[in-house]
C-alpha positions, 0 to 999 in steps of 0.5 A: 696596688691596694694599701697594705700595712707594710706600705703604710708602715714605710710611709710613717718611716719616711715621715719620721726620717724627714721630720727627724723624729724617732719612731720605734716598733710599738709606736709604728704599729699603733699608728698603722692601726689607728690609721686603719681605724680612721680610714674605715671610719672616714672612707669605709676603706681598709688601710690593710690588705686582707690577703696578708694583713690582719689585726690581732689583740696582743698584750701591748695592744692591736698588732698587725703581725706583718708589721711586727715581723717586718720590723722586730729586728729593730727591737726598741731602737728607732727604725730608720729603714723601710721594709722590703718584700720579695715576690717570686713570679710563679711562672718564671720563678723570677725574684723581685725585691720591692719596697712597698709604697703607699699610693692611695690618696685617701689613706695617705690623707688619713696617715698624715692626719694621724702623724700630726695628731700623735706626733708628740706621743710616746710609745707608752702613750700610744699603747694607752690610747689603744688600751682604753675602756671600750676599745676594740682591743679591750673587747677582744684581748684574752691573755695567752690567746691570739684573737682577731680584732674584727674591722667592724669593731674598729670601724664602729670605735673610730666612727664614735671618736669622729662624732666626739 
């Protein structure tokens, strides 16, 4: 199974629970996006699944709608439970409930780096990171519009960060 935003979000929730650290929706979304950026820069590999994951420029920064909708019921409360997905077999109509797990070694390695690097950052600090001048969000955000942040912008930005 290829990496996807929900499996990556679930991985961060596992890290938060095992480290006894609160993680809220905004911080979770930013960590998923940043991991995606560094994965593109280090390995030329997306941490998302293009079949159902896309990055959009929203008011509070880059958002992957699948992550937002999976965890929005938490509001501003710490997230303690992982997201599930429901798959229906198109032939038998059998319903399978799964908890997406991150199994890609390289993306897991990047996620661990992001977790440790930004462990002490608040949600507002994570938002500031993605709102800086020259960020992919800054190049794409248009108030009142839904704009996609192309992976090419994200990859180029994170490659520059690596070189610094």
